[in-house]
Each structure stands twice: as structure tokens, then as C-alpha cells.
N, C-alpha and C positions, 0 to 999 in steps of 0.2 A: 359649425364646429371650428374653433380657432385655438391654436397653440402659440403662446408668446414666450420667447426665451429672454431671460435676463441674466447676463453673466455677472457673477459675483467676483471671481478672479480667474486666473488661468486654469484652475482645477475644479471650480465649483460653479454651478449655475442653477437657476430656478426656472422650471417650465410651468406655465400657468395654462390650464385647459379651460376654455370658456365654452360652456354648453348652453345652447338655446332650446326652447320648447320643441322646435321642429326636429331637433336631433334625437329626441327620445319619445315624444308623445305617441306616434303611431305604434311603436313597439310595445309601449306600456299598455295601450288600448287593446292591441292584439292579444297580449298575454292575459289581460283581465277578461277578455271575451272567452278565452279557453277555460279560465277558472269558472266563469259563470255557467258554462255548459256542463261542467263536471261537479260543481260545488254541491254539497249536501247540507242544506240548512233547514232546520225544522220549520214547517209551515209552508214550504215551497216545494213544488215538484222539480225533479232534476231537469236542468236546462231552462227553468223559468224563474230563476233567482234574479231579482232586479239588479241592473248593472250598478246602480248607486250603492247598493248594499255590499256587493262584491268589492267595489272600489274602496268603500270605507274600511272593510275588513283586511283587504290585501294590498291596497294601493301603495302605501309607503314602502312595503317590502319589495314589491315589484319595481317601483321607481328606483329604489336603492340598487337593486340588481342590475337594472338597465343602465343606470348612470355608471356603475362600476365597469360594465362592459364597454360602453362607448368611450369612457375616459382611458381605459387601458389600451383599447385599440388605437385611439388618437395618439397616445404617448409612443407606442411601438412604431406606428407609421411615421411619426415625426422623426424619431431617432433613426429609423432606417432610411428615410428619404433624404435626411441631412447628413448621413454617414457620421453620426456622432459616436466616437469611440469612448464608451462609458464603462465604468466599473460597477459591478453589481447591478442593481435595478433602481429606478426612481423610488423615492420614499417621501411620504408626506412632510411638508416643510414644518420647521419649528414655528410655533405661534399659530397665526390664523391660516390654516391650510385649506379652509373650505368656507364658501359663502353661498347662501341660498336658503330657501324655506320649503320644507317638505309639506307643510300644511297648505301653502299657496305656491305650488311649483311654477317657477318661471325660468329665469336665468340662474345658472349655477357656475361657480368658479372653483377650481381645484388647483392648489399649488404643490409642486413636487420639487425636491432637491435632487440634483444629479451630480455625480463626481466623474470627472474626465480622467482617462488614462493619460499619463504624461508623455510628451514626446521624448524619445530615447535615442541616444547615439551610443552604440556598443563599441567600446574601445578595444577592438580585437583586429589584429592584422599580422602580416608576416614579420613585423618587428617584435612581436611577443615571442618569448622563448620559454619552453617548458621541458622539464625532464620527462623522458618516456622510458620507464623502467621495464626491462624484459627479463624474465627468468631464464637463467642458464640451465637448460635441460641436459644434465650430465648423467653419467652411468649410475651414480648413486641414486639420483631421483628416479630414474627409469626402473632400477631394481626395487626401490620402495613401492612404486606403483604396481609392479608385477606381483610383489608379495601381498599387497592389498587385494588384488584380483584373485590371487590363489586363496587368500583367507576367506573371501566372499563365498567361494565354492568348496571350502574345506569342511572338515568335520571335527566335532568335539570328541576328545578321548581323555581318559583318566590320566592325571599327572601325579608325580610324587611330591614336588615342592611348588609353592606358589611363585609364579613368575610375573613379569611386568604386564603381560596382556591376558592373563588367565582369568577365568571365572571361578570364584570361590563360593561354594555352597556351605552354609553353616548356620549356627543358631545364635541369636542375639539374646542376652539376658541383662536386664537392667540392674545396675549396681548403685549402692549408696556412695557417699563421698569417700568413705574409707575403703571402698572397693569390695565390701561385702554384698551379697545378693540382696536386693531390695524386695521385702515381702510384698506380694501383690503387684509387683512391677511387671514390665513387659517381658514376655517370653515368646520369641517368634523366630521361625526359620526363614531365611531369605538368601539372597545372592549378592555378592560384591563383584563388580567388574573392575579389575585392576587398572585397565587402561584409562578409566575415568577418575581414578583417585589422584587428585592434583596435589594434596598435602604431602610433602616429601617425607615428613616424619612418620605419618600413618602408613604410607606405601612401604617405607623401610621396615616398619614393625611387622607388616604382613608378609613381605617378601621372604621366601625361604621356609615358611611354615609348612608343616606336614599335617596330614589327617590326624585329628585328635588334639593338635596344639591349640592353646588358648591365648588370646591377646586382648588387652583392654583398649578400646578405641572410642572416639567420639563419633556417633552415627552421622553427624552433620558433615564430617570429613570424608565419608565414603558414599555420599548421596549427592544428587544433583537437584537441589531445591527442596522446598517443603513438601510438595506433592510426592516426589520420589522417596523422600525420607519417611513420610507417613506410610506409604505402601510397603516399604522395606521393613518397617517395624510392626505392621499390621494394626495401625491405629489411624486417627484422623488428624488433619492439619490443626484443628482447634485444640487438640490435646498435646501437641508438641511442646508448647511453652512450659508445661508442668513436668516434663520428663527430665531425667538426669542426663548429663553430658558424658556419662561413663557407662559403657556397656561391655560385658564380656562376650567376645565372639569366639565360638568354638568351630574350628575347621572340620567339616564333615566330609567334603568331597572337593577335589580340584579338577577342573575341566580345562584342558589345553587344546587350543585350536591347531589341528594338524592340517598344514597347507595342502591344497590340491596339487596333484602331480602335474608337471609341465608336459602335457601330452596332447595328442590331437583331439581327444574328447574335451579337454578344457578349452582349447583354441576354438572349437566349434560352438561351445556354450557361450563363449565371450563374444564372438564376432560373426557367427553363422557358419554353416558347413563349407569348408574349403577356402574360406577367406584368408586364413593364416595356416601355414603348414610347417613352421619351424620356429625355434626359439629366436633366431635372428630376425625373422619376419615379425614375430611378436614384439621384439624390442623396437623395431622400426615403427610399427603401428602405435605402440604406446608413446614413443617419442613424438610422433606426429600429433596424436590426440592431446598430449600435454601441451605442446606448443600452441595448438589451437585454443585450448582452454585458457592458457596464460595470456594469449593475445587479448581475449575478452576482458580478463582482469586488468591488464595494462591499459586498455581503452577506458575502463571504468575509473581507474586512478587518474588518468589524464583529464577525463571529463570532470571529476571531482576538483582537480586543481584549477581548471579553467573556471568552473563554477565559483569557487572561492574568490578568484581574482576578479571576475566580473561583478559579483555581488559587492565587493569592496570598492571597485574602481568606477562602476557605472553610476552616473548621476541620475537618480530616480527620486522624484518628490511625489508623494502620494497625498490625496485629500484625506488626511487621517481622521479628522472629526466626522466627516461624512461616512467613511468606512466603518468606524466604530458604531455609529448609529445604525447603519445598514446591517451589520453583524447582529446587533441586538434585536432588530425588528424581524430579521429573516430567520433567526434561530428557532427551531421547532420547540425547544425547551427554554424555559425562562433562564436568563443569564444576567448576572449583575455587571455593573460598570467596572467593578473591581476585578472580576474574572476576565473581562475583555481586556483591560489594561495589562493584566498579568501575562496574557498570552499574545498580545498584539504584535510584539516584535517578531515572534515566530511567524505569525500570519503575514506580516508585512514583508518579511524575507522571502516567504514562499511566493507571494504575489509578485514581488520584484523579479524573481527568477522567471515566473510565467511571462511577464512582460518582456524580459530580455529575450527569452526563447522566441516569442512571437515576433519580435523585431528582427531577430536573426533570420527567421523563416521568410519574413516579408522582404528584407533587404537582399536576400540571396535566392529568391524565388523557389524556396524549398516547399514541397507539397507532399501530402499523404494521399496518394491516389487510391481509389477503391480497389482496383486490381492488385496494387502493391500490398495493401492491407490483407487481402485474401491470401496472397502468396506467402506473406510473412506468417500468417496464422497457420497455414498448411505446414510450413516449416517447423513451427512449434509443436504441432501434432506429431510430425515425424520424429522429432527429438524425444517426445514422450514415449512413443513406441520403442525407440532405440534403447531407452533407459531400462526397459524390461526385456530387452533382447528379442523383441518381436518385429516382424517385417511390417513395413508401412502398407496401408490399404491402397487400392487402386486410386488413380487421380480423381475420378468422379466422386468416389466416396469421401476422399479427403476434402474436396471442394464443398460437398454438402455438409460435412462436419464443421468446416471453417465458417460457413454461412450461419449454421446453427449457433455456434459459439458467439459470433458477432451480434446475434440478436439479443444476447444478454448485455444490458447496458454496462454493468460493472466490469464484465470481462472485456467488452469492447473498449472501454476507457483504458483498462490496463494494457491492452495490446497496442492501442494508439500511442500511449505514453512510451512503451518500449520501443516502438518503431521510430517515434520522434527523437528519442534519446540516441538511437543508432544513427539517425541522419545528422544530429548535432555532432556526435563524436566524429563521424566521417568528415564533416565540415571543419571541425577543429583540427584534425590531422592534416587536412589539405591546406589550412590557412596559416597556422602558427609554425614557428620553427621548433623542431623537436631535437632535443639532446638525448639521443638513445644511449641507454646504459644497460649492459648485461650484468645482472647481479645474481647471487645465490637465492635459492628459494626461501631460506630463513630470513635473509635481509629483505626480500620482497614482502614477506608476510609482516615484518616489523613496520615497513613503510606504509603498507596498506592499512594497518590497524591504527595508524595515527589519525 
């Protein structure tokens, strides 16, 4: 077995695998012998089928399978032994990628194209300066968060007038353009949640209404997407296009959320028995939790800004033609050249970021150790329990749960990506110069949404 490398340019090469009879003959004969012992061919007893007949019937298929194995093994061994940093996998060369005769098997030759990952220099150092926005956790924000917590454990009571955050139960009746009732139209009772009504005119029309009041509204403006609108009107998404945009809504009932009282019972529900014992302690805890939450958001914004800078400033040249061919050949479903061209820029940007990440990890000896991954996964499980107000299991059970989660490839990849991003963010914060700015929550949301 021999593998010959021929460089095309800095990013592309051809690997030719030369296969001789001694590389495959013994395996082919061994496989055909097994076939001969089990083959059922009319006129012959099992195990007594002539070898020549088995070879004639199965020889080419067995030879093809064996050649495929030895060629793939040779390619992978060559790439590993020579430390080739390639993108994707080898693919058959354009043009004559194979020579040999299956009818008279002797020497075979297989040609494969490979694409190399480019050498990258990441332009990031202490000279780079980035804004690091932090939310100012003031009394107003703390009070809003406490109100949200009280609302979570509150109860619905009947109200007299529709308010900003009330639930309004009523009946939808479909109307004609002149606002007369449409014969055979929709007639359905449902609920409108006022806090999700974004259209100001619609919210204004509903606000202040009492039980028995009627208002003409467009159902699209009191629902969140087609699925929600269809459920609200008791119909299907397919039928929405034929419906009127005018409906009479009659208020039948108004439900107001009565906030839970600030007492020990609520404190215990929120944070566990005895953890919080007064309103002042609650405010301190809420402030601490908000600051921790916003630090994570600030970190994500910093990482986003560094990402955009590195994507723009890092010189990365890819073997585009090779990658487009590889995408087409490796895709499970048939994909056209036009489809590949349309989405290639997004693919190339994602690949570019992967290469930059990998280079940062290599340059700075950053690693994802197995114990570290398990501990990180255990932390995610603890957070999950905390979301539901439940105590975390014992450490042994946590470890077992983490190991089980990591056996799922998709979940493991997601967790590795999260941990890798955390390490990158920590590296960015240690490396670049941060211009820390404390801003209001509203300004923070506006910057984050850009």
C-alpha cells in the first residue's frame, strides 16, 4: 500500500492511494470462503458450492468492499501520521479518480482531493479595546423583579375594568367590512392577555372596558402568530387567510392578577425555608441574583462584539471550491449547486469562526478536560432544579445524571460548546482592554438587541 501526496496549492492537494494485490487478495479470499460455506445455491449441498461459482457471483462486490476498507484506512492513517490539518474529508478527484480492472484485478489506484485548514494569526491582544456594558441594578429594577416574583405566586381575581396586564375572557364574532355580523362566520369564546398586546391602538381600545362592553378589533393584533390566532378563533391556520380582519369582541369576564403578599410563606417558596426572612433580605438577594444574571448577559455581548471584530479582521482563506464539492457529496439529501452557492457565505463564516476558536485554544493552551465537563454539566443540572424551586440531588446522583446526559451526542456537543464559549469569554476578558460602562436596563436591552 502506498499513498502519494501531490500539492496543488497552499490549500489543496491530491492523495493517490496505490493498492497492490497483496493488499487485498487474502481478505477477499477469506470472505469468499465464508460465503461458500453458507451460500445456498440450487444443485449444491450447503458448504459444497464450488469456490469458482461463489467468486463469479460475489467476487466483484466483495472486492469492492475490501478495496473501500483498505483505501479508507490508508487515507486516515496517512492523514494522522503526517498530522495533516484538513477540512471535511477526502473526496474523489474530479476527472479520473480511479484506475483498475475488476474483471482482471491487479493494481488499483484511487485519487482523492483534500482541502487544508489555513494557518491563522488571531489579531487579539491587550491593544484591543471593547465596551463592556453593565446594567445598573437600581431600586426600580429590584422592585420590578419583586413584583414579577409576587405575580408568579399570585392569584387571579375578578376585575371591574380592563388593565394593562389583565386577562380578558370574551367572545369573538366575525364581521363584514361594514361591521355587520357575518353570516356563517366565526363565533368563538377565548381569552386576550393584555400584556402581550403590542399594538398601541388595540390596547387603548380594550383598556378601561367593562363586562358587557363590545369593541371591534383585528384578531392578528391580539395574538402571537398564526398558531395562536387559529387557536384563539377556534379554527385552523389554513383557514386564516379567508377570515375577515374585523371581529366584534364582547367582554365577558376580566381577570386581574392579585400579587402574592410579601411574607415568610412567599420567601420560603422562592428561596427555600429560612433562606430569606425579611423584605430587606429579599431585596439584597434579588439584587445579587440580577447582578449575576446581567454579568452573563454582559459577557455574551462582549463575546458577540469580539466575534464580529475577529470575523472581520482575521485573514482566513478557505479552499472554497473543495468545500462546495464536499458539502454536496456529504449531504444526506440531494442539494443543487445553486443552493450551495446561496448559503455558502453563512457556512464559510461559521467555519471561519470555528477555525479562529481552535487557533485561540491552541495558542493559549486552553482545554476542555473531562472532569471539568462533568462538573459543568452537574452545575447545569443544579440550575435546572433551582428553576423549579427544588433542592439538588446528592453529589453521587448528580455525577451519574451528568454522565448519562453526556452519553447523548447532541447534548454532549451542546454542553461542550457552552463550556468552550465560557472559556473563550474568560480569555477575552483577561486579554482585551475593557471600557466598563454602567447603563440602565432599557439602554442595555437596546444595545443587546442590535
